[in-house]
N, C-alpha and C positions, 0 to 999 in steps of 0.2 A: 450613166445608165446603171441601175442596180441589177442584182441577180434576177429578180422577178421579171424585170423588163427584158433582160437578155433571153430568158426562156420564152417569153411571149413574142420574140422577134419572128419574122417570117409568117408562117402559117399557124402560129400559136402552138399550144400543147397538143400533141398527137398521141395516139395509142402507143406508138413506138417509144415516145418519150416516157410514158408511164411504165412500159415494159422494161426499158433500160434502167429506170430509177429503181424498180423492184429488184431487178437482177443485181444491181450494185449494192442495194441495201436489203437483200433478202432476209438477213438475220433480223433486222429491225421489223420488217413486215411480218415475219413468223412470230416474233415475240409479241407484237401487237395483237395478232390473231389469238395467240395462246392466252394473253391477259384478258381479252374480251370473252373468250370461251370459259375461262376459269370464273370470271365474274358472273356470267350467265348461269353457269352450273351451280355456283354458290347460292345465287338468288333463287334458282329453281328448286334445288334439293333441300334447302333449309326452310322453305315456306311450309306452313301447315296446310295439308290438303283441304280444299273447300268443296262441299257438295251443294249442288243447286237443285232445288225442288220447285216445280211450277204448278200452280193451279190456275184454272181459267173460268171466267164468268161471262155470261151473255146478258146484255142489257136489252130489254124490250119495253115497248110503250103500252101502258094499259089503255085499251081502246074505249073503255068505259069507266066511269067513276061512280062510286056508290054514294048516292045522296038522296035520302028519303025513299030508297027502294026503286028509284027511277034510273033506267039505263038508256044511253044514247050513243050512237056511233055513226060516223059517216066518213067518206073519203077525205074530206078536208081536215077532219080531226086526225086521221092517220098521217097525213102529210105534215101537219104541224107537229105531231108527236115525234116523227123522225127527226125533224129539225131540232126539237127540244132535246132529244137524246144526244144528238151530235154535239150540242153545246154543253150538255151536262157531263158527258163521258170524258171530256178533256180535263175535267177537274179531278177525276177519280185517282189518277196516279199521285197527285199531291195529297188527296184525302186519305190515302192509305197510310201515310207517314204521320198522321195527326194522333193526338192523344186519345181522342174518342174511339179510334179504331185499335190502336196498339195497347192501350192500358188494359182492356179486357183480355187481350191475348196473353199478356204477362201474368195476369191474375189466373186465367183458366189453366195455363200450362205450368204455372209456378216457376217462371223463368227468373234467373238471378241476373237481371240486367236492367238498364234504364230504358225509358222511351227513346231517348236519343241514340243509345247503343243499338237497340233493336231496329230503329229506323234506318241505320246505316247498312243493315244486312238485308233490307227489304227493298225491292224495286217493283214498280208497276208500270205497265205500258198499254197503250191502245193501238194495236196494229192498224195501219192506214186502211181506210175503206171498210172497216169492220165495226161491229158493235160489241167487240170482245174486249175484256180486260184481263191481261196476263199478270199474275202476281208471282214473283220469283224470290226465293229466300236462299241466301248463302249461309252455310253453317258447317263446322268441322264434323258434326254428327249427321249422317244422312237421314236417320229416322226423325231427329229433331227438326231438320230442315223441312221435311214434308209435313210434320205436325204444325209447325209455325205457319207454313204457306196455307194450309187448310183452315187454320184458325183465323188468319188475317182475311182470307176470302169470306168466311162466314160472318165475321164482324163487319166487314165492309158491306156485305149484303144487308145486314140488319140496319146499318146506319142509313143506307140509301133507301131501302124499301119502307122504313117505318120511323126510326128515331128522329131523323132530321126534319121530318115533315109533321111531327106531333106538335100540337099547340096547347100547352098547359094542360096536358092530360087528355085532351080530346083526340080521339083516334081519327087520323085522316089518312086515307090510302094514298101512297105515293104514285105519281104518274109513271115512274120508272120502276121496272121490275128487274132485279138482278138474280140470275139463276146460275148456280155452280154447275158447269157442264163438264168440267174435267178436274178431278181431284188430284192432289199432288201425291206422288209415291216416292218412297226412299230410293234415291239414285244408286245404281250399282257401282259407278266409277266417279272419281272426283272431276269436277269441272275445271279446277285450277289447282296447281299450275299445269299448263299444257306443256309437257316435257318436250314432245316432238317439235311443236311450234316454236318454243323458246330456243331449243338447240339450233333449229334451222335458221331462225332469225339471228341468233348469235353468230353462227357461221357466216351468214351473209354480211352482217355488220362488221365482223372481224376482218373479213377479206377486203371489204371496201375501205375500212379504216386503216388497215395495213398498207394498202396501196397509197392512200392519202398521206400517211405518215412517212412512208418511204420517199414519196415525191417531194414532200416538204423538206425532208432531210437532205435530199439531193439538191433541192433549190437553194437551201441555206449553206450547203457545203461549198466553200469558195475555192477548194483545191481539187485538182484532178486525182482520181483514184484508180482509174483503169485506162488501158490503152484506148478504149473507145472514146473516152473523154477528150483525148488529144486528136484522134483521127476525125472526130466530128468537127474540129476546127481547122486542122491542117490536113490538106488533101495529099497525103504521102504515105507510103507503106511503112509499117513497123519492121525494121530490119533486125532488131535484137533487143533483149532485155537483160539488164544486170540486176541481180538480186541484192537485197540489203544484207551485207555481210562485212564483218570487220576485216576480211582478207583484202578488201580494196583500200583500206586505210593505211596500209604499210608504205614503206619508203621505196618499194620496188613493185612493178606490175606483177599481177598474179601469175602470169605465164612464166615469170622468172622465179618467184617465191613459192608458188604452188602449182607446178606445171600439170599435175594430174588431178587437179581439183575441179569441182563443178563450176567454180567461177572462171577458171581458165577456159573451160569448154564454152561458156557463155560468150567470152570474147572471141574465140575462134569462130563461133557461129555468126557473130556479128561481122567479123572480117570477111567471111565467105559471102555473106549476103550483100555486103557493100561491093565486093568485087563483081558480083553478078549484075547489080543495077547500074553501075557506072557506065555512062554512054561512051561510045567510041568517038570522042571529040577532043579537040585541042584543050589542054589544061584540065581535062576531066579527072586526071589523076591527082589533082589538088583538092583535098577534102577540107572544107572549112567547118569547124565544129563550134557550135554556139548553143545557148539555151535562152529561155525567156528571161529568167532572173537568176540571181546568185544562188549558191548552195544547191544546185541541181545535179552536180557531179559531172560537168562537162570536161573538166581537166582530168579527172580520173578516167573517164572514157577515152579521152584523146591519148593519154599516155599508154593505156592498155591496148587500144586499137593499133597504135603505131608499133608497139611491141609485137603484136600478133602478125602484122605484115612483115616485120623483120624476121620473126621466127620462121615464116614461110619462105624465106630466102630473098625477099624483095629488098631493094635498096630504098631505105625510108629516111625522110627528114621530118622531124617533129619541130614545129616552130611555135614558140610562145608569143602570140601577138596580143595577148591581154596585158599590155604594158601598164595599165592603170592598177592592176592587181595581179602581178606575176605569181604563178603557182606551179608551173611545170618543173622548175629546178628543185623546188621543195618536195614535190611528189616523187621525183626520181632520186633525190638525195645527191644532187650535183651542185657545183658552183654556178651561180646565176648572175654575178655582178656584171659580167661582160656578155653582150649578146646582140639582139636585133637592133636596138636603138643605136648602138655603136657602129654596127655594120652599115646601116642605111646612111648614117651621117659620115661615113668614110673615116671614122676614127680608128677602126681596126679592120683587118682583112678577114675574109671568110675562114681562113685557116685558124685565126685566133678566136673567132666568135663561135664557130661550130665545133661541138664536142662529139666524140665517139662514145656510144653507150652500149654496153653489153656485148654487142657483136660488131664486127667491122662494117657491116652493111646498115647499121642503125646509127643515125646522126641526130643530134639535138641542138637547136638554136634557142637558147634562153632569151627572155625578154630584155634583160639588161636594165640599167637604171633609166628612169624617166627623166629626160633632159629638156623636152619641149612638149608642146601641145600634142597629145596622142592622135587626135583626129587629123591634124596637119601631117604628122609623121606617117600615119598609115595610109593616107590618101595621096601621098607624094609619088612622083614619077619614079623615084628610086625604089620605093616599095613595090610598085607594079613591075618594074624591071627585075627586081629580085625574084618575085613570084614566077615570072616567065622563065627566068634562068633556071631556077631549081626544078621547075616542072619538067624541063628537058633533061636535067641531070639525074633525077631520081625516078624510081618506079612509082612511088607514092609520097605525097607531101601532105602531112596533117598539120593544119593551122588551128591552134586553140585561140579563140577570140573572146572578147568581152561579151557578157550577156546582152541581148537585144534591148533590154530596158535600161541598160547603162550606156550603150553606144551602138550604132548600127554599123560597126566595122565589118561584121560578118556579111551584111548585105552589100557593102562596098566591094569586098573581095569577090562575092558570088556574081556580081554584075559583070565582072571581067572574064568569066569563064569557069572558075572553079565551082565545084559542087558543094551544096550546103547540106550538112547533117545536123538536124535539130535534136537536142537532148531535152528530155522532160523528166523531172523527178516526181514519181508518183507520191502523192501526199505532201509535195513541196510546191510544185508549180501552181500558181494562182490562175484560175480560169479566166478572170478578167484580163490579166496581163497576157495570157496565151492568145486570147482573141485579138488583143491589140497587136501582138506580134504577127498573127495571121493576116490581119488587115494591112499591116505595113509591108509584108512580103508580097501580098497580092497587088498592092499599089505599085510596087517596084517590079512586078512581073517576074518574081523569083519563086521558082518551085523547088522546094527541098527535095533532094534525091531520096531522102528517107528520114525516119524517126528512130531514135534509140531511147529506150525507157530505163530509168534508174530507180533503184529502191523497190524493185518488185518483190513479191512474196516468194520465199524460198520453197521450191517444190519438194514434196516428200520423196525420200529415196525409194529405189526399186525394192521389191520384196526380197528379203534376205540381207538388206543393208549394203548392197554393192552398187557402185556406179560404173557404167561402162562408157569409155570415152573414145574408143576406136584407136587408130594409129597415131603415134606421136614420135617425132624424131628425137633420139637421144643425143648426147653431146658428140658421139662419134658418127652421127649422120645415119645410123641404122634405124629402121622402122621396128617398133616394138608394140605389142598389144598392152593396153593399160586397163587393168581391172582393179580399181582401187577400193578397198574396204573402208567404210566409214571410220574415221578416227573419233575418239571421245570428244574432241573439241568440235568436230563437225556435228556430232549429235546435239551438242549444246546449242549450236547455231540454228 
């Protein structure tokens, strides 16, 4: 199923879908609106103003014809005359553009144009249900527009009433009489361009086109960009968001390397929210961390979250269960050759496999070397027994597992009681893969306890360049107020 089909799932595109698309791509929508308005303004204000002058003629039927001085008239003649005018008057709009009408106009007024050029500026019409002929002329000069309109009307009258009915010099009176009933006058204001109408139309088109472009851009965007993109697929609360910052790329968690930083506060906020949402059930203190795909920052979040729990005084065990691609030991800068795989297979004791890190209450169990099929290893009774054992021995157990698109180890753990924390990397997570993960979790009846976002946009500092992070325990256990001024490096970030 492609992205277009995915959007059309369910009830199709809704007003809310369009609103969310515009909100996510508001800059694109605004730029589109500006481009349309600039184009409309350029078109409107660079055009030469045109003035329209209109003259009007009335067609009537001569009830009598002159022939040897005898006149006759009756009702039947009048009826046939009306029908005759109706048939003839329909040809006059085209007759107006002919050489016989326009050539005299050019000669009389001394116009520097051709018959074809003049015809392009002249229009004639016969309003429905009337015997009227309206002749309109567009010209940059309002006086010339009226002069041409009057001249065209006069020459059309001559053609209809006499010339086209003459027969080799014999004067024959036309059955149709054209009378100018309204002369053309020089207009006071231009008829085009219509500035107000053009700007209103440009604004309407710009708004509609902006919405369409934003929606298409959202439709073609294969990655999540906002929290709402994730919560629309996974029904779970967003417990925290980690900004995109090089501080997370170090060999130690930010709470250790930069305890008073914005990034450290992000982790503390996530820790607090996780503590609040964990249910009071057996093994709910075991938190399984996974993501949809690789490179979404799940290991970074796992190590930092475990450190935040340890900072708070809790006894914490961090387990690297991503034995296919171990990364916890590298992230913490510790030895990872011996670990989980050796402990489960009884090749080492817990004393040899589990390492203390930073504080006495913070323990780490690296993945160790892969020696057998990871799925068999992580689904074994020994693994389940280990999870149950450490759940009772520690306040919190953080298990870093493989991404769901690599293996469903996280789902296997979560089915036995631990809580699942799903990590999504903004700008990294693929929408299609996220939906697959959501369907798989739903099929297994696994509800994540929450969501954690990575690579969010860094918020601007408070006015004055200060960040306030509240109380923090120093190395002596004393509470101190932290008010940390921006460093030059943070400014660059």
